[in-house]
C-alpha positions in Angstrom: 270.8 128.0 202.4 269.0 128.3 205.7 271.1 127.8 208.9 270.0 124.5 210.5 270.6 126.0 214.0 268.9 129.4 213.9 267.0 129.2 210.5 268.8 132.4 209.3 268.2 132.5 205.5 271.8 133.3 204.8 275.1 131.4 205.1 278.7 131.9 203.9 280.7 129.2 202.1 284.0 128.6 204.0 285.3 125.6 202.0 284.3 123.6 198.8 285.6 120.2 197.7 284.5 117.8 195.1 283.5 114.3 196.3 285.6 111.2 195.6 283.4 110.3 192.6 283.5 113.8 191.2 279.7 113.9 190.9 279.0 116.2 193.9 280.5 119.1 195.8 280.8 119.2 199.6 280.6 122.7 201.0 281.4 123.8 204.5 279.2 126.8 205.5 279.0 129.2 208.4 276.0 131.2 209.5 276.8 135.0 209.9 274.1 135.4 212.6 274.8 132.5 215.1 278.3 131.4 213.9 277.2 127.8 213.5 279.0 125.7 211.0 277.4 123.0 208.8 278.1 121.0 205.7 276.0 120.6 202.5 276.4 118.3 199.6 275.4 119.6 196.2 274.7 117.3 193.2 273.3 118.1 189.7 269.9 116.7 189.3 269.3 114.1 186.6 265.8 113.2 185.7 264.4 110.5 183.5 261.4 111.1 181.2 259.4 107.8 181.1 257.4 106.7 178.1 254.2 107.7 179.9 255.6 111.3 180.3 256.2 111.0 184.0 259.5 112.5 185.2 261.4 110.8 188.0 265.0 111.0 189.3 267.7 108.9 187.7 268.5 105.7 189.6 271.6 103.6 189.2 269.7 100.8 191.0 267.2 100.7 188.1 270.0 100.5 185.6 271.5 97.6 187.5 268.1 95.9 187.8 267.6 96.1 184.0 271.0 94.8 183.2 270.8 92.1 185.9 267.7 90.6 184.1 269.7 90.4 180.8 272.7 88.9 182.7 270.6 86.2 184.4 272.5 82.9 184.3 275.7 84.6 183.1 279.0 85.0 184.9 278.4 88.6 186.0 278.7 89.9 189.5 276.8 92.7 191.3 280.1 94.5 191.4 280.3 94.3 187.6 276.8 95.7 187.4 277.6 98.5 189.8 280.5 99.5 187.5 278.3 99.3 184.5 275.7 101.6 186.2 278.4 104.1 187.1 279.7 104.2 183.5 276.1 104.7 182.2 275.5 107.6 184.6 278.8 109.2 183.8 278.0 109.0 180.0 274.6 110.5 180.6 275.9 113.3 182.7 278.5 114.1 180.0 275.7 115.0 177.6 275.1 118.0 179.8 271.4 117.5 179.8 269.4 117.4 183.1 266.6 115.3 181.6 266.9 112.2 179.5 264.4 109.9 178.0 264.2 106.4 179.4 264.9 104.8 176.0 268.1 106.8 175.8 269.2 105.3 179.1 268.5 101.8 177.7 270.6 102.6 174.6 273.4 103.9 176.7 273.5 100.6 178.6 274.3 98.7 175.4 278.0 99.7 175.1 279.1 98.9 178.6 277.0 95.7 178.6 278.5 94.5 175.4 282.0 94.9 177.0 280.8 93.0 180.0 279.0 90.0 178.4 278.0 89.6 174.8 275.1 87.2 175.4 273.6 89.6 177.9 274.1 92.4 175.4 272.1 90.5 172.8 269.3 89.9 175.3 269.2 93.6 176.2 269.6 94.8 172.6 266.6 92.6 171.5 264.4 94.7 173.7 265.9 98.2 173.3 266.6 97.9 169.6 263.2 96.2 169.1 264.3 93.1 167.3 261.3 91.8 165.4 262.7 88.7 163.7 265.5 86.2 163.6 267.2 88.3 161.0 267.6 91.1 163.5 269.4 88.7 165.9 271.5 87.3 163.0 272.5 90.9 162.0 273.5 91.7 165.6 275.5 88.5 165.9 277.2 89.1 162.5 278.2 92.6 163.7 279.7 91.1 166.9 281.6 88.5 164.8 282.9 91.3 162.4 284.0 93.3 165.4 285.8 90.3 166.8 287.5 89.6 163.5 288.5 93.3 163.3 290.0 93.2 166.8 291.8 90.0 166.0 293.3 91.5 162.8 294.3 94.7 164.6 295.8 92.7 167.5 297.8 90.6 165.0 298.9 93.7 163.2 299.9 95.4 166.5 301.9 92.2 167.5 303.6 92.3 164.1 304.5 96.0 164.5 305.9 95.4 168.0 308.0 92.4 166.7 309.2 94.5 163.9 310.1 97.4 166.2 311.9 95.0 168.6 313.9 93.5 165.7 314.9 97.0 164.4 316.1 98.0 167.9 318.4 95.0 168.3 
């Protein structure tokens, strides 16, 4: 790291701290030549490989933009979309890969979008899972209904277990 004051090609790290979001490290440095102190912020690069083969930096804004189109006319706020984009980025970074295909990003949006709004999820899934027919939509809707029924059954079972435990304690 070059000193911004005297351009000396060396510097010493005095202090390191992770940022609030945990995705970057802030380092306080000192130049051994002039004694000047300065800060640097280090982040791991994350690149997207587009279908055309072009590589570009990952952008939360593009994730939000794609999800926003699917959420058009739905009760979803920009804050909701920002949280979704953060979840997607965190999931991608957890893979440990520095490059990811654009289609993988689209697929990684599906889970958080489904939690946010199921209609928007179906809109988005129809593109990224390449729905070709009404049967594809019907299958996706049937899966959503089955998941709802499963959650309802497990919620009822959990309620029954809590009631049973409560009765046993008394």
